[in-house]
C-alpha positions, 0 to 999 in steps of 0.5 A: 500500500502507498505511504499515506504521508506521501501525496498522490502527485508525482514528486518534483526533482530538486534539480528541476526546480533549480533549473527554473530561470524565473526563480533564480534559486541557488544551491549554496550548501548540502549534497548535490544528489540528483535523486533528491525530490520534493513532495510539497512546499511549506513555509514556517518561521517556527524555531522548531518546525518539526511538529509541522512537517510530514517529510519530503518538504521544501521548507521556506523561511526568511529567518525571522525565527533566528534570535539576535544572539545567534546572529549578533550584529547581523554578522551572520557569524554567530554560534552554531548551536542554534543552527545545528539544533534547527537543521537537525530537527528538519532532517529528523522530520524528513525535510527534503531541502531548506530555502532561505529567503533574502530580505527583508530580515537578512541580506545574506544566508547565515554562514552558520546555517550553511555550515549546519546544512552541509554537516547534516546533509540538507540541501540549502537554497538561496531564494533571491529578494525578487522571488516570493515564497508563493512563486516557489510553491506555484512553480512546484505545483506546475512541475507536479502537474507536468509530471502527472500529465507525462505519467498519465500519457506514458501509462496510456501509451503503455496500455494501448501498446500492451493491448495491441500486443495481446492481440498478436498471434504470439500474445504472451511473448509480445506482451512481455516484450512490450512490458520489458521495453516500457520498463527498460528491464526484464519481464518473465512469465513463470508457470505453476511449477515456478519454471520460466515459460517465456521472457523478454528484455535485457538479461539480468545477473544470475543472482537477480534472476534467482531473486526474481524467481524466489519472489515469484514463488513467494506470491504463490504461497501467500495471500498477497498477489504482489511482492517487491524487493530490491537487489544490487540496485535492481527493483524486483516485482512479482504479480500473481495472475488470476486466482489460484492459477499458479502463473506469475509475472516477474519484473526486474527494472534498473529504476522505479519510475512513476507509473511503472506499477500501473503499467506492470499491473495492466500487463498482469491483467492481460496475461491473466486473460491469456493464460487463464482457464475458464470456470472450474465447472466448465473445465470439469465438463470438458474433462467429462466429455473427453473421458466419455469420448475415449470410452466410446460414447458418440459425439451427440451424447457428450455434446450437452456437456459442452453446452446446448445448441449448435456449434461452428468450427473455426480454423485459424492460421497465424500470419507469421510463424506457427502458433504455440500452446499459449497463442492457441489458448489466447485465440480461444479466449478471443473467440469465447471458447476453451475448446481449442486444438493446436495442430501444426500451423493451424488452430481449430476452435469449436465455437457456439453458433451464437457467437459469430467470430470476427476478424482478429489481427494477426490471424486468418480465419475460416468459419464453418456453417452452424452444425450439430454434433453428428455434422461436426466432421463435415463442419471441420471440412468446411472450416478447412476449405474456408481457411484455404479460400481466405488465405488464397484471397488474402481475406482475414475471415471467410465463412462457409455459406450456410444459407439455402441454395438451389442445390437444396431443392434436389433430394439429398439421395439423388444429389449424392448418387449423381455426384458419385456417378459424375465424379467416379473417374476421380474416385481414389484420387482425393488430391485431384478432387480437392484441387478441382473443388478449390480451383472452381471455388476460386474461379479458375485462378492458378495462383490463388489455388496454389496458395490455398493448397500450399503447392506450386502453380504448375502442380495445380495446372497439371492436376486440373489437366489430369481432371479434365482428361479423366472426366473427359470434360471441357473445364472452360465450359461454364455449364460443365463447371457448374455441374461439377461444382454441384457434384463436388458440394454433394460428394 
């Protein structure tokens, strides 16, 4: 939890305040630490400001509280006891810096005060006569507002880039790369057993990697979902993903900037969605359906365990590379179904018919018509052919036509018998039949058919020529093409 004594606004580097030419502040004593920051401004003429400080202030004073005996005759060379006590109390209260205003009381900063600030490590600033204390306070608030705006802009840009990464075909590695780049460090996804599953960003020393892994194990053993640590100047953080899943996001960064926690939290939420399972009841139903299928139950008998109604089969192929298990799971989450099968370079997803799949960035999709369990194998073929057509036409998504067509007016038995008779010369030659079907569906395009079938265009030409010879048909005749298309759809 954040420290309640620290304001929600981002702190202002003391160096930024000194850089304001309109203020003309001058550091005359104390350390020159670039990491010194100011959380707020407070003005006090109390001899002991300790009870009124919260810590992190730039304390402003005109020296009204300095007794005459501490600065005899205005020589600014008086005893140091008073100034030592004054500065030590400011440091004890957590004050960040002291600003001493010239005029109307003092023409110069007392040397004893400068010596005390130097001894206690408190930055001492000289505030010139033309600079008012309210002007200093206003400058601090302006710098805070600018820092807050920059932080919000950075977090917003990070959220957008992380969301875009989560929509890629390789969502988990993409999110980790974006997160590591935004934080300038390393991001690691740990699995339920504590082993790193994916990582991105700059390498870290072995002891830092071990500490981050230990931190990840720690959040899985306790109720808190986050944990932080620092080792060798590297800031470490671990975020548990979801509830009881066992996945953990680990982050190592060389510095902890404003907004880093928010950015990492956004990445953790996205990774939770990408790696998370659906409800346990749904998982139990899927397990039960699988067991029954393995024991010989027909699909229509186990289908009610997966949900009522009809389903569509979706074949998906990433635009680049082959999908891994995590990418396939992310695809299923995007389509709203946990029924995912990743095989080779194609991912198959069984989706309830009521959820119409939409195009997804980075994927090419083929969608079948709605079908009941007995027709799922046919729907699988439809989805495969729709995907092939989508790839051939460079469309992000192609759906198999499920509307009534003229061929439905012919009795199914008669249509099937006609198809068998017409395509008899191609019996036992599935490659020829599929090439002819694809070629006809793509209006006789050699190149698109080659892309759809993943073969060379010359192979397509040879197969079509062989089909024409076996069928003894003129494939340039539109009537012949129509009849063959009718038969192929019924075959």
